[in-house]
PDB file of N, CA, C and O in Angstrom:
ATOM      1  N   UNK A   1    -142.726  -6.886 -77.888  1.00  0.00           N
ATOM      2  CA  UNK A   1    -143.164  -5.757 -77.156  1.00  0.00           C
ATOM      3  C   UNK A   1    -142.605  -5.784 -75.745  1.00  0.00           C
ATOM      4  O   UNK A   1    -142.758  -6.752 -75.000  1.00  0.00           O
ATOM      5  N   UNK A   2    -141.981  -4.732 -75.427  1.00  0.00           N
ATOM      6  CA  UNK A   2    -141.405  -4.616 -74.083  1.00  0.00           C
ATOM      7  C   UNK A   2    -142.375  -3.855 -73.202  1.00  0.00           C
ATOM      8  O   UNK A   2    -143.055  -2.923 -73.631  1.00  0.00           O
ATOM      9  N   UNK A   3    -142.409  -4.286 -71.964  1.00  0.00           N
ATOM     10  CA  UNK A   3    -143.274  -3.595 -71.011  1.00  0.00           C
ATOM     11  C   UNK A   3    -142.606  -2.313 -70.552  1.00  0.00           C
ATOM     12  O   UNK A   3    -141.423  -2.305 -70.212  1.00  0.00           O
ATOM     13  N   UNK A   4    -143.350  -1.259 -70.546  1.00  0.00           N
ATOM     14  CA  UNK A   4    -142.808   0.007 -70.065  1.00  0.00           C
ATOM     15  C   UNK A   4    -143.175   0.168 -68.598  1.00  0.00           C
ATOM     16  O   UNK A   4    -144.333   0.019 -68.208  1.00  0.00           O
ATOM     17  N   UNK A   5    -142.153   0.480 -67.789  1.00  0.00           N
ATOM     18  CA  UNK A   5    -142.408   0.647 -66.351  1.00  0.00           C
ATOM     19  C   UNK A   5    -142.186   2.101 -65.962  1.00  0.00           C
ATOM     20  O   UNK A   5    -141.434   2.845 -66.591  1.00  0.00           O
ATOM     21  N   UNK A   6    -142.872   2.459 -64.907  1.00  0.00           N
ATOM     22  CA  UNK A   6    -142.756   3.835 -64.418  1.00  0.00           C
ATOM     23  C   UNK A   6    -141.503   3.939 -63.550  1.00  0.00           C
ATOM     24  O   UNK A   6    -141.119   2.963 -62.904  1.00  0.00           O
ATOM     25  N   UNK A   7    -140.858   5.115 -63.525  1.00  0.00           N
ATOM     26  CA  UNK A   7    -139.690   5.277 -62.665  1.00  0.00           C
ATOM     27  C   UNK A   7    -140.114   5.196 -61.191  1.00  0.00           C
ATOM     28  O   UNK A   7    -141.216   5.601 -60.820  1.00  0.00           O
ATOM     29  N   UNK A   8    -139.211   4.663 -60.370  1.00  0.00           N
ATOM     30  CA  UNK A   8    -139.514   4.489 -58.948  1.00  0.00           C
ATOM     31  C   UNK A   8    -139.571   5.848 -58.258  1.00  0.00           C
ATOM     32  O   UNK A   8    -138.762   6.735 -58.534  1.00  0.00           O
ATOM     33  N   UNK A   9    -140.525   5.993 -57.371  1.00  0.00           N
ATOM     34  CA  UNK A   9    -140.666   7.230 -56.611  1.00  0.00           C
ATOM     35  C   UNK A   9    -139.878   7.142 -55.301  1.00  0.00           C
ATOM     36  O   UNK A   9    -139.292   6.105 -54.991  1.00  0.00           O
ATOM     37  N   UNK A  10    -139.868   8.210 -54.554  1.00  0.00           N
ATOM     38  CA  UNK A  10    -139.134   8.191 -53.282  1.00  0.00           C
ATOM     39  C   UNK A  10    -139.788   7.223 -52.298  1.00  0.00           C
ATOM     40  O   UNK A  10    -141.009   7.070 -52.273  1.00  0.00           O
ATOM     41  N   UNK A  11    -138.963   6.586 -51.501  1.00  0.00           N
ATOM     42  CA  UNK A  11    -139.448   5.617 -50.530  1.00  0.00           C
ATOM     43  C   UNK A  11    -139.807   6.359 -49.256  1.00  0.00           C
ATOM     44  O   UNK A  11    -139.003   7.122 -48.721  1.00  0.00           O
ATOM     45  N   UNK A  12    -141.012   6.130 -48.779  1.00  0.00           N
ATOM     46  CA  UNK A  12    -141.457   6.785 -47.553  1.00  0.00           C
ATOM     47  C   UNK A  12    -141.340   5.782 -46.407  1.00  0.00           C
ATOM     48  O   UNK A  12    -141.796   4.642 -46.496  1.00  0.00           O
ATOM     49  N   UNK A  13    -140.710   6.250 -45.326  1.00  0.00           N
ATOM     50  CA  UNK A  13    -140.573   5.387 -44.160  1.00  0.00           C
ATOM     51  C   UNK A  13    -141.470   5.907 -43.056  1.00  0.00           C
ATOM     52  O   UNK A  13    -141.802   7.091 -43.006  1.00  0.00           O
ATOM     53  N   UNK A  14    -141.850   5.015 -42.189  1.00  0.00           N
ATOM     54  CA  UNK A  14    -142.709   5.395 -41.073  1.00  0.00           C
ATOM     55  C   UNK A  14    -141.887   6.177 -40.049  1.00  0.00           C
ATOM     56  O   UNK A  14    -140.739   5.813 -39.796  1.00  0.00           O
ATOM     57  N   UNK A  15    -142.431   7.234 -39.456  1.00  0.00           N
ATOM     58  CA  UNK A  15    -141.681   7.982 -38.446  1.00  0.00           C
ATOM     59  C   UNK A  15    -141.449   7.123 -37.205  1.00  0.00           C
ATOM     60  O   UNK A  15    -142.273   6.277 -36.858  1.00  0.00           O
ATOM     61  N   UNK A  16    -140.309   7.355 -36.541  1.00  0.00           N
ATOM     62  CA  UNK A  16    -139.978   6.592 -35.344  1.00  0.00           C
ATOM     63  C   UNK A  16    -140.850   7.052 -34.188  1.00  0.00           C
ATOM     64  O   UNK A  16    -141.158   8.237 -34.068  1.00  0.00           O
ATOM     65  N   UNK A  17    -141.239   6.130 -33.354  1.00  0.00           N
ATOM     66  CA  UNK A  17    -142.010   6.530 -32.176  1.00  0.00           C
ATOM     67  C   UNK A  17    -141.176   7.428 -31.265  1.00  0.00           C
ATOM     68  O   UNK A  17    -139.947   7.354 -31.265  1.00  0.00           O
ATOM     69  N   UNK A  18    -141.841   8.263 -30.501  1.00  0.00           N
ATOM     70  CA  UNK A  18    -141.153   9.223 -29.627  1.00  0.00           C
ATOM     71  C   UNK A  18    -140.316   8.520 -28.571  1.00  0.00           C
ATOM     72  O   UNK A  18    -139.322   9.079 -28.106  1.00  0.00           O
ATOM     73  N   UNK A  19    -140.690   7.324 -28.186  1.00  0.00           N
ATOM     74  CA  UNK A  19    -139.942   6.602 -27.153  1.00  0.00           C
ATOM     75  C   UNK A  19    -138.561   6.202 -27.646  1.00  0.00           C
ATOM     76  O   UNK A  19    -137.637   6.086 -26.842  1.00  0.00           O
ATOM     77  N   UNK A  20    -138.401   5.991 -28.917  1.00  0.00           N
ATOM     78  CA  UNK A  20    -137.114   5.567 -29.452  1.00  0.00           C
ATOM     79  C   UNK A  20    -136.199   6.737 -29.799  1.00  0.00           C
ATOM     80  O   UNK A  20    -135.013   6.527 -30.052  1.00  0.00           O
ATOM     81  N   UNK A  21    -136.713   7.949 -29.816  1.00  0.00           N
ATOM     82  CA  UNK A  21    -135.930   9.113 -30.183  1.00  0.00           C
ATOM     83  C   UNK A  21    -135.389   9.826 -28.947  1.00  0.00           C
ATOM     84  O   UNK A  21    -135.587  11.030 -28.788  1.00  0.00           O
ATOM     85  N   UNK A  22    -134.721   9.103 -28.089  1.00  0.00           N
ATOM     86  CA  UNK A  22    -134.161   9.723 -26.889  1.00  0.00           C
ATOM     87  C   UNK A  22    -132.760  10.222 -27.180  1.00  0.00           C
ATOM     88  O   UNK A  22    -132.013   9.607 -27.941  1.00  0.00           O
ATOM     89  N   UNK A  23    -132.417  11.326 -26.578  1.00  0.00           N
ATOM     90  CA  UNK A  23    -131.073  11.862 -26.714  1.00  0.00           C
ATOM     91  C   UNK A  23    -130.393  11.792 -25.360  1.00  0.00           C
ATOM     92  O   UNK A  23    -131.024  11.973 -24.318  1.00  0.00           O
ATOM     93  N   UNK A  24    -129.116  11.529 -25.393  1.00  0.00           N
ATOM     94  CA  UNK A  24    -128.366  11.449 -24.144  1.00  0.00           C
ATOM     95  C   UNK A  24    -127.694  12.792 -23.884  1.00  0.00           C
ATOM     96  O   UNK A  24    -127.247  13.448 -24.825  1.00  0.00           O
ATOM     97  N   UNK A  25    -127.614  13.212 -22.623  1.00  0.00           N
ATOM     98  CA  UNK A  25    -126.942  14.480 -22.333  1.00  0.00           C
ATOM     99  C   UNK A  25    -125.446  14.367 -22.589  1.00  0.00           C
ATOM    100  O   UNK A  25    -124.885  13.272 -22.575  1.00  0.00           O
ATOM    101  N   UNK A  26    -124.810  15.500 -22.822  1.00  0.00           N
ATOM    102  CA  UNK A  26    -123.379  15.509 -23.111  1.00  0.00           C
ATOM    103  C   UNK A  26    -122.590  15.053 -21.889  1.00  0.00           C
ATOM    104  O   UNK A  26    -122.884  15.449 -20.761  1.00  0.00           O
ATOM    105  N   UNK A  27    -121.598  14.227 -22.125  1.00  0.00           N
ATOM    106  CA  UNK A  27    -120.744  13.724 -21.054  1.00  0.00           C
ATOM    107  C   UNK A  27    -119.435  14.513 -21.087  1.00  0.00           C
ATOM    108  O   UNK A  27    -118.742  14.532 -22.105  1.00  0.00           O
ATOM    109  N   UNK A  28    -119.099  15.163 -19.973  1.00  0.00           N
ATOM    110  CA  UNK A  28    -117.857  15.896 -19.883  1.00  0.00           C
ATOM    111  C   UNK A  28    -116.730  14.938 -19.519  1.00  0.00           C
ATOM    112  O   UNK A  28    -116.963  13.900 -18.900  1.00  0.00           O
ATOM    113  N   UNK A  29    -115.522  15.288 -19.902  1.00  0.00           N
ATOM    114  CA  UNK A  29    -114.374  14.440 -19.615  1.00  0.00           C
ATOM    115  C   UNK A  29    -114.091  14.434 -18.116  1.00  0.00           C
ATOM    116  O   UNK A  29    -113.810  13.386 -17.535  1.00  0.00           O
ATOM    117  N   UNK A  30    -114.165  15.604 -17.497  1.00  0.00           N
ATOM    118  CA  UNK A  30    -113.886  15.734 -16.072  1.00  0.00           C
ATOM    119  C   UNK A  30    -115.168  16.019 -15.315  1.00  0.00           C
ATOM    120  O   UNK A  30    -116.132  16.550 -15.868  1.00  0.00           O
ATOM    121  N   UNK A  31    -115.164  15.659 -14.050  1.00  0.00           N
ATOM    122  CA  UNK A  31    -116.295  15.960 -13.186  1.00  0.00           C
ATOM    123  C   UNK A  31    -116.138  17.343 -12.563  1.00  0.00           C
ATOM    124  O   UNK A  31    -115.134  18.024 -12.773  1.00  0.00           O
ATOM    125  N   UNK A  32    -117.138  17.739 -11.800  1.00  0.00           N
ATOM    126  CA  UNK A  32    -117.120  19.061 -11.172  1.00  0.00           C
ATOM    127  C   UNK A  32    -115.961  19.182 -10.190  1.00  0.00           C
ATOM    128  O   UNK A  32    -115.331  20.235 -10.098  1.00  0.00           O
ATOM    129  N   UNK A  33    -115.681  18.112  -9.461  1.00  0.00           N
ATOM    130  CA  UNK A  33    -114.593  18.139  -8.480  1.00  0.00           C
ATOM    131  C   UNK A  33    -113.232  18.250  -9.173  1.00  0.00           C
ATOM    132  O   UNK A  33    -112.321  18.885  -8.642  1.00  0.00           O
ATOM    133  N   UNK A  34    -113.087  17.640 -10.346  1.00  0.00           N
ATOM    134  CA  UNK A  34    -111.832  17.739 -11.088  1.00  0.00           C
ATOM    135  C   UNK A  34    -111.553  19.185 -11.491  1.00  0.00           C
ATOM    136  O   UNK A  34    -110.425  19.664 -11.373  1.00  0.00           O
ATOM    137  N   UNK A  35    -112.586  19.874 -11.965  1.00  0.00           N
ATOM    138  CA  UNK A  35    -112.408  21.267 -12.352  1.00  0.00           C
ATOM    139  C   UNK A  35    -112.082  22.133 -11.137  1.00  0.00           C
ATOM    140  O   UNK A  35    -111.297  23.075 -11.236  1.00  0.00           O
ATOM    141  N   UNK A  36    -112.680  21.817 -10.001  1.00  0.00           N
ATOM    142  CA  UNK A  36    -112.395  22.555  -8.781  1.00  0.00           C
ATOM    143  C   UNK A  36    -110.926  22.394  -8.389  1.00  0.00           C
ATOM    144  O   UNK A  36    -110.265  23.373  -8.042  1.00  0.00           O
ATOM    145  N   UNK A  37    -110.410  21.153  -8.443  1.00  0.00           N
ATOM    146  CA  UNK A  37    -108.998  20.920  -8.132  1.00  0.00           C
ATOM    147  C   UNK A  37    -108.093  21.616  -9.138  1.00  0.00           C
ATOM    148  O   UNK A  37    -107.031  22.117  -8.767  1.00  0.00           O
ATOM    149  N   UNK A  38    -108.492  21.656 -10.399  1.00  0.00           N
ATOM    150  CA  UNK A  38    -107.688  22.307 -11.422  1.00  0.00           C
ATOM    151  C   UNK A  38    -107.595  23.809 -11.172  1.00  0.00           C
ATOM    152  O   UNK A  38    -106.526  24.397 -11.338  1.00  0.00           O
ATOM    153  N   UNK A  39    -108.692  24.431 -10.779  1.00  0.00           N
ATOM    154  CA  UNK A  39    -108.674  25.862 -10.483  1.00  0.00           C
ATOM    155  C   UNK A  39    -107.816  26.141  -9.254  1.00  0.00           C
ATOM    156  O   UNK A  39    -107.080  27.127  -9.220  1.00  0.00           O
ATOM    157  N   UNK A  40    -107.909  25.279  -8.250  1.00  0.00           N
ATOM    158  CA  UNK A  40    -107.069  25.433  -7.053  1.00  0.00           C
ATOM    159  C   UNK A  40    -105.599  25.316  -7.427  1.00  0.00           C
ATOM    160  O   UNK A  40    -104.771  26.079  -6.930  1.00  0.00           O
ATOM    161  N   UNK A  41    -105.268  24.375  -8.291  1.00  0.00           N
ATOM    162  CA  UNK A  41    -103.864  24.202  -8.675  1.00  0.00           C
ATOM    163  C   UNK A  41    -103.344  25.416  -9.446  1.00  0.00           C
ATOM    164  O   UNK A  41    -102.191  25.807  -9.265  1.00  0.00           O
ATOM    165  N   UNK A  42    -104.163  26.010 -10.292  1.00  0.00           N
ATOM    166  CA  UNK A  42    -103.754  27.220 -11.009  1.00  0.00           C
ATOM    167  C   UNK A  42    -103.500  28.353 -10.026  1.00  0.00           C
ATOM    168  O   UNK A  42    -102.543  29.111 -10.181  1.00  0.00           O
ATOM    169  N   UNK A  43    -104.355  28.470  -9.017  1.00  0.00           N
ATOM    170  CA  UNK A  43    -104.168  29.516  -8.013  1.00  0.00           C
ATOM    171  C   UNK A  43    -102.885  29.292  -7.212  1.00  0.00           C
ATOM    172  O   UNK A  43    -102.181  30.253  -6.901  1.00  0.00           O
ATOM    173  N   UNK A  44    -102.572  28.038  -6.872  1.00  0.00           N
ATOM    174  CA  UNK A  44    -101.349  27.736  -6.118  1.00  0.00           C
ATOM    175  C   UNK A  44    -100.108  28.058  -6.948  1.00  0.00           C
ATOM    176  O   UNK A  44     -99.143  28.615  -6.425  1.00  0.00           O
ATOM    177  N   UNK A  45    -100.123  27.715  -8.229  1.00  0.00           N
ATOM    178  CA  UNK A  45     -98.992  28.033  -9.105  1.00  0.00           C
ATOM    179  C   UNK A  45     -98.829  29.544  -9.221  1.00  0.00           C
ATOM    180  O   UNK A  45     -97.707  30.048  -9.156  1.00  0.00           O
ATOM    181  N   UNK A  46     -99.913  30.265  -9.388  1.00  0.00           N
ATOM    182  CA  UNK A  46     -99.849  31.722  -9.482  1.00  0.00           C
ATOM    183  C   UNK A  46     -99.305  32.320  -8.177  1.00  0.00           C
ATOM    184  O   UNK A  46     -98.509  33.257  -8.214  1.00  0.00           O
ATOM    185  N   UNK A  47     -99.725  31.790  -7.039  1.00  0.00           N
ATOM    186  CA  UNK A  47     -99.216  32.269  -5.755  1.00  0.00           C
ATOM    187  C   UNK A  47     -97.713  32.000  -5.633  1.00  0.00           C
ATOM    188  O   UNK A  47     -96.983  32.826  -5.086  1.00  0.00           O
ATOM    189  N   UNK A  48     -97.253  30.872  -6.130  1.00  0.00           N
ATOM    190  CA  UNK A  48     -95.819  30.574  -6.114  1.00  0.00           C
ATOM    191  C   UNK A  48     -95.031  31.557  -6.955  1.00  0.00           C
ATOM    192  O   UNK A  48     -93.939  31.969  -6.563  1.00  0.00           O
ATOM    193  N   UNK A  49     -95.562  31.940  -8.101  1.00  0.00           N
ATOM    194  CA  UNK A  49     -94.873  32.926  -8.934  1.00  0.00           C
ATOM    195  C   UNK A  49     -94.886  34.302  -8.283  1.00  0.00           C
ATOM    196  O   UNK A  49     -93.931  35.065  -8.432  1.00  0.00           O
ATOM    197  N   UNK A  50     -95.953  34.626  -7.567  1.00  0.00           N
ATOM    198  CA  UNK A  50     -95.989  35.898  -6.841  1.00  0.00           C
ATOM    199  C   UNK A  50     -94.912  35.898  -5.754  1.00  0.00           C
ATOM    200  O   UNK A  50     -94.253  36.913  -5.526  1.00  0.00           O
ATOM    201  N   UNK A  51     -94.737  34.754  -5.086  1.00  0.00           N
ATOM    202  CA  UNK A  51     -93.687  34.666  -4.074  1.00  0.00           C
ATOM    203  C   UNK A  51     -92.301  34.844  -4.687  1.00  0.00           C
ATOM    204  O   UNK A  51     -91.403  35.379  -4.037  1.00  0.00           O
ATOM    205  N   UNK A  52     -92.119  34.405  -5.924  1.00  0.00           N
ATOM    206  CA  UNK A  52     -90.824  34.541  -6.592  1.00  0.00           C
ATOM    207  C   UNK A  52     -90.560  35.952  -7.090  1.00  0.00           C
ATOM    208  O   UNK A  52     -89.405  36.314  -7.315  1.00  0.00           O
ATOM    209  N   UNK A  53     -91.582  36.743  -7.264  1.00  0.00           N
ATOM    210  CA  UNK A  53     -91.394  38.079  -7.841  1.00  0.00           C
ATOM    211  C   UNK A  53     -90.830  39.037  -6.805  1.00  0.00           C
ATOM    212  O   UNK A  53     -90.766  38.723  -5.616  1.00  0.00           O
ATOM    213  N   UNK A  54     -90.434  40.181  -7.263  1.00  0.00           N
ATOM    214  CA  UNK A  54     -89.892  41.204  -6.382  1.00  0.00           C
ATOM    215  C   UNK A  54     -88.483  41.573  -6.803  1.00  0.00           C
ATOM    216  O   UNK A  54     -87.845  40.863  -7.580  1.00  0.00           O
ATOM    217  N   UNK A  55     -88.006  42.690  -6.282  1.00  0.00           N
ATOM    218  CA  UNK A  55     -86.674  43.161  -6.662  1.00  0.00           C
ATOM    219  C   UNK A  55     -85.714  43.213  -5.480  1.00  0.00           C
ATOM    220  O   UNK A  55     -84.515  43.407  -5.681  1.00  0.00           O
ATOM    221  N   UNK A  56     -86.196  43.049  -4.278  1.00  0.00           N
ATOM    222  CA  UNK A  56     -85.302  43.142  -3.124  1.00  0.00           C
ATOM    223  C   UNK A  56     -84.841  41.758  -2.700  1.00  0.00           C
ATOM    224  O   UNK A  56     -85.615  40.801  -2.696  1.00  0.00           O
ATOM    225  N   UNK A  57     -83.574  41.671  -2.347  1.00  0.00           N
ATOM    226  CA  UNK A  57     -82.971  40.459  -1.802  1.00  0.00           C
ATOM    227  C   UNK A  57     -83.273  39.218  -2.633  1.00  0.00           C
ATOM    228  O   UNK A  57     -84.119  38.400  -2.271  1.00  0.00           O
ATOM    229  N   UNK A  58     -82.569  39.093  -3.751  1.00  0.00           N
ATOM    230  CA  UNK A  58     -82.843  37.983  -4.665  1.00  0.00           C
ATOM    231  C   UNK A  58     -82.444  36.634  -4.080  1.00  0.00           C
ATOM    232  O   UNK A  58     -82.842  35.596  -4.608  1.00  0.00           O
ATOM    233  N   UNK A  59     -81.676  36.628  -3.014  1.00  0.00           N
ATOM    234  CA  UNK A  59     -81.240  35.371  -2.415  1.00  0.00           C
ATOM    235  C   UNK A  59     -82.026  35.029  -1.151  1.00  0.00           C
ATOM    236  O   UNK A  59     -81.520  34.298  -0.300  1.00  0.00           O
ATOM    237  N   UNK A  60     -83.235  35.532  -1.010  1.00  0.00           N
ATOM    238  CA  UNK A  60     -84.015  35.220   0.183  1.00  0.00           C
ATOM    239  C   UNK A  60     -84.523  33.786   0.116  1.00  0.00           C
ATOM    240  O   UNK A  60     -84.710  33.232  -0.967  1.00  0.00           O
ATOM    241  N   UNK A  61     -84.740  33.202   1.261  1.00  0.00           N
ATOM    242  CA  UNK A  61     -85.211  31.820   1.340  1.00  0.00           C
ATOM    243  C   UNK A  61     -86.577  31.665   0.688  1.00  0.00           C
ATOM    244  O   UNK A  61     -86.874  30.626   0.099  1.00  0.00           O
ATOM    245  N   UNK A  62     -87.395  32.683   0.790  1.00  0.00           N
ATOM    246  CA  UNK A  62     -88.736  32.618   0.188  1.00  0.00           C
ATOM    247  C   UNK A  62     -88.640  32.462  -1.327  1.00  0.00           C
ATOM    248  O   UNK A  62     -89.396  31.698  -1.926  1.00  0.00           O
ATOM    249  N   UNK A  63     -87.709  33.188  -1.942  1.00  0.00           N
ATOM    250  CA  UNK A  63     -87.632  33.172  -3.404  1.00  0.00           C
ATOM    251  C   UNK A  63     -86.930  31.942  -3.958  1.00  0.00           C
ATOM    252  O   UNK A  63     -87.294  31.460  -5.031  1.00  0.00           O
ATOM    253  N   UNK A  64     -85.936  31.427  -3.255  1.00  0.00           N
ATOM    254  CA  UNK A  64     -85.168  30.334  -3.850  1.00  0.00           C
ATOM    255  C   UNK A  64     -85.536  28.959  -3.307  1.00  0.00           C
ATOM    256  O   UNK A  64     -85.107  27.950  -3.867  1.00  0.00           O
ATOM    257  N   UNK A  65     -86.326  28.888  -2.224  1.00  0.00           N
ATOM    258  CA  UNK A  65     -86.684  27.591  -1.661  1.00  0.00           C
ATOM    259  C   UNK A  65     -88.206  27.407  -1.604  1.00  0.00           C
ATOM    260  O   UNK A  65     -88.741  26.458  -2.176  1.00  0.00           O
ATOM    261  N   UNK A  66     -88.883  28.302  -0.925  1.00  0.00           N
ATOM    262  CA  UNK A  66     -90.318  28.124  -0.661  1.00  0.00           C
ATOM    263  C   UNK A  66     -91.153  28.288  -1.937  1.00  0.00           C
ATOM    264  O   UNK A  66     -92.037  27.475  -2.207  1.00  0.00           O
ATOM    265  N   UNK A  67     -90.877  29.331  -2.715  1.00  0.00           N
ATOM    266  CA  UNK A  67     -91.673  29.591  -3.917  1.00  0.00           C
ATOM    267  C   UNK A  67     -91.593  28.448  -4.935  1.00  0.00           C
ATOM    268  O   UNK A  67     -92.631  28.044  -5.459  1.00  0.00           O
ATOM    269  N   UNK A  68     -90.398  27.908  -5.239  1.00  0.00           N
ATOM    270  CA  UNK A  68     -90.376  26.773  -6.173  1.00  0.00           C
ATOM    271  C   UNK A  68     -91.119  25.552  -5.644  1.00  0.00           C
ATOM    272  O   UNK A  68     -91.741  24.823  -6.416  1.00  0.00           O
ATOM    273  N   UNK A  69     -91.058  25.323  -4.326  1.00  0.00           N
ATOM    274  CA  UNK A  69     -91.801  24.198  -3.750  1.00  0.00           C
ATOM    275  C   UNK A  69     -93.308  24.421  -3.903  1.00  0.00           C
ATOM    276  O   UNK A  69     -94.046  23.479  -4.191  1.00  0.00           O
ATOM    277  N   UNK A  70     -93.764  25.653  -3.714  1.00  0.00           N
ATOM    278  CA  UNK A  70     -95.187  25.974  -3.877  1.00  0.00           C
ATOM    279  C   UNK A  70     -95.604  25.772  -5.335  1.00  0.00           C
ATOM    280  O   UNK A  70     -96.676  25.231  -5.606  1.00  0.00           O
ATOM    281  N   UNK A  71     -94.767  26.202  -6.261  1.00  0.00           N
ATOM    282  CA  UNK A  71     -95.092  26.028  -7.691  1.00  0.00           C
ATOM    283  C   UNK A  71     -95.158  24.539  -8.040  1.00  0.00           C
ATOM    284  O   UNK A  71     -96.089  24.106  -8.719  1.00  0.00           O
ATOM    285  N   UNK A  72     -94.186  23.760  -7.585  1.00  0.00           N
ATOM    286  CA  UNK A  72     -94.215  22.322  -7.863  1.00  0.00           C
ATOM    287  C   UNK A  72     -95.429  21.649  -7.221  1.00  0.00           C
ATOM    288  O   UNK A  72     -96.010  20.729  -7.796  1.00  0.00           O
ATOM    289  N   UNK A  73     -95.809  22.112  -6.024  1.00  0.00           N
ATOM    290  CA  UNK A  73     -97.017  21.572  -5.392  1.00  0.00           C
ATOM    291  C   UNK A  73     -98.255  21.907  -6.227  1.00  0.00           C
ATOM    292  O   UNK A  73     -99.166  21.085  -6.337  1.00  0.00           O
ATOM    293  N   UNK A  74     -98.295  23.092  -6.808  1.00  0.00           N
ATOM    294  CA  UNK A  74     -99.409  23.459  -7.685  1.00  0.00           C
ATOM    295  C   UNK A  74     -99.474  22.590  -8.920  1.00  0.00           C
ATOM    296  O   UNK A  74    -100.558  22.187  -9.342  1.00  0.00           O
ATOM    297  N   UNK A  75     -98.298  22.288  -9.517  1.00  0.00           N
ATOM    298  CA  UNK A  75     -98.279  21.389 -10.669  1.00  0.00           C
ATOM    299  C   UNK A  75     -98.707  19.982 -10.263  1.00  0.00           C
ATOM    300  O   UNK A  75     -99.394  19.295 -11.018  1.00  0.00           O
ATOM    301  N   UNK A  76     -98.303  19.561  -9.077  1.00  0.00           N
ATOM    302  CA  UNK A  76     -98.736  18.255  -8.580  1.00  0.00           C
ATOM    303  C   UNK A  76    -100.241  18.182  -8.411  1.00  0.00           C
ATOM    304  O   UNK A  76    -100.863  17.175  -8.750  1.00  0.00           O
ATOM    305  N   UNK A  77    -100.830  19.256  -7.884  1.00  0.00           N
ATOM    306  CA  UNK A  77    -102.288  19.307  -7.764  1.00  0.00           C
ATOM    307  C   UNK A  77    -102.956  19.264  -9.140  1.00  0.00           C
ATOM    308  O   UNK A  77    -104.017  18.661  -9.305  1.00  0.00           O
ATOM    309  N   UNK A  78    -102.327  19.908 -10.123  1.00  0.00           N
ATOM    310  CA  UNK A  78    -102.863  19.875 -11.487  1.00  0.00           C
ATOM    311  C   UNK A  78    -102.865  18.473 -12.061  1.00  0.00           C
ATOM    312  O   UNK A  78    -103.841  18.061 -12.688  1.00  0.00           O
ATOM    313  N   UNK A  79    -101.775  17.728 -11.852  1.00  0.00           N
ATOM    314  CA  UNK A  79    -101.735  16.339 -12.310  1.00  0.00           C
ATOM    315  C   UNK A  79    -102.778  15.502 -11.587  1.00  0.00           C
ATOM    316  O   UNK A  79    -103.426  14.652 -12.197  1.00  0.00           O
ATOM    317  N   UNK A  80    -102.943  15.736 -10.297  1.00  0.00           N
ATOM    318  CA  UNK A  80    -103.964  15.016  -9.538  1.00  0.00           C
ATOM    319  C   UNK A  80    -105.355  15.316 -10.101  1.00  0.00           C
ATOM    320  O   UNK A  80    -106.181  14.415 -10.248  1.00  0.00           O
ATOM    321  N   UNK A  81    -105.607  16.591 -10.415  1.00  0.00           N
ATOM    322  CA  UNK A  81    -106.918  16.978 -10.939  1.00  0.00           C
ATOM    323  C   UNK A  81    -107.196  16.303 -12.282  1.00  0.00           C
ATOM    324  O   UNK A  81    -108.337  15.949 -12.577  1.00  0.00           O
ATOM    325  N   UNK A  82    -106.160  16.127 -13.087  1.00  0.00           N
ATOM    326  CA  UNK A  82    -106.351  15.500 -14.394  1.00  0.00           C
ATOM    327  C   UNK A  82    -106.534  13.992 -14.263  1.00  0.00           C
ATOM    328  O   UNK A  82    -107.375  13.408 -14.948  1.00  0.00           O
ATOM    329  N   UNK A  83    -105.767  13.366 -13.402  1.00  0.00           N
ATOM    330  CA  UNK A  83    -105.784  11.908 -13.310  1.00  0.00           C
ATOM    331  C   UNK A  83    -106.874  11.348 -12.420  1.00  0.00           C
ATOM    332  O   UNK A  83    -107.163  10.153 -12.498  1.00  0.00           O
ATOM    333  N   UNK A  84    -107.494  12.163 -11.574  1.00  0.00           N
ATOM    334  CA  UNK A  84    -108.522  11.696 -10.662  1.00  0.00           C
ATOM    335  C   UNK A  84    -109.759  11.308 -11.449  1.00  0.00           C
ATOM    336  O   UNK A  84    -110.225  12.062 -12.303  1.00  0.00           O
ATOM    337  N   UNK A  85    -110.286  10.135 -11.160  1.00  0.00           N
ATOM    338  CA  UNK A  85    -111.507   9.694 -11.830  1.00  0.00           C
ATOM    339  C   UNK A  85    -112.715  10.384 -11.196  1.00  0.00           C
ATOM    340  O   UNK A  85    -112.781  10.504  -9.973  1.00  0.00           O
ATOM    341  N   UNK A  86    -113.660  10.835 -11.998  1.00  0.00           N
ATOM    342  CA  UNK A  86    -114.859  11.465 -11.430  1.00  0.00           C
ATOM    343  C   UNK A  86    -115.658  10.467 -10.608  1.00  0.00           C
ATOM    344  O   UNK A  86    -115.697   9.276 -10.917  1.00  0.00           O
ATOM    345  N   UNK A  87    -116.286  10.962  -9.571  1.00  0.00           N
ATOM    346  CA  UNK A  87    -117.112  10.105  -8.716  1.00  0.00           C
ATOM    347  C   UNK A  87    -118.336   9.632  -9.482  1.00  0.00           C
ATOM    348  O   UNK A  87    -118.946  10.402 -10.225  1.00  0.00           O
ATOM    349  N   UNK A  88    -118.695   8.364  -9.303  1.00  0.00           N
ATOM    350  CA  UNK A  88    -119.875   7.810  -9.959  1.00  0.00           C
ATOM    351  C   UNK A  88    -121.120   8.250  -9.220  1.00  0.00           C
ATOM    352  O   UNK A  88    -121.173   8.188  -7.991  1.00  0.00           O
ATOM    353  N   UNK A  89    -122.106   8.688  -9.951  1.00  0.00           N
ATOM    354  CA  UNK A  89    -123.391   9.071  -9.343  1.00  0.00           C
ATOM    355  C   UNK A  89    -124.243   7.828  -9.201  1.00  0.00           C
ATOM    356  O   UNK A  89    -124.417   7.075 -10.159  1.00  0.00           O
ATOM    357  N   UNK A  90    -124.765   7.612  -8.029  1.00  0.00           N
ATOM    358  CA  UNK A  90    -125.571   6.414  -7.775  1.00  0.00           C
ATOM    359  C   UNK A  90    -127.025   6.725  -7.906  1.00  0.00           C
ATOM    360  O   UNK A  90    -127.864   5.842  -7.728  1.00  0.00           O
TER     361      UNK A  90
END
């Protein structure tokens, strides 16, 4: 004679205490200051392209010297904004 056993039921676990169910806030890759520098760099690049635009005197110093320097400075600010480490909150 073999013993007949009942099928196993679902296992009930005790609920976790509220103290252990903490959630951490989302961590952004960049800090607020990084985004500020990034927006400034976009504005500087856009201003450089505005300096390059126009139809009169294509060989002006503003269009062939100053505007490209402004655009490159804007890209430099963009790299700075990306590479700058966010400030630690104390």
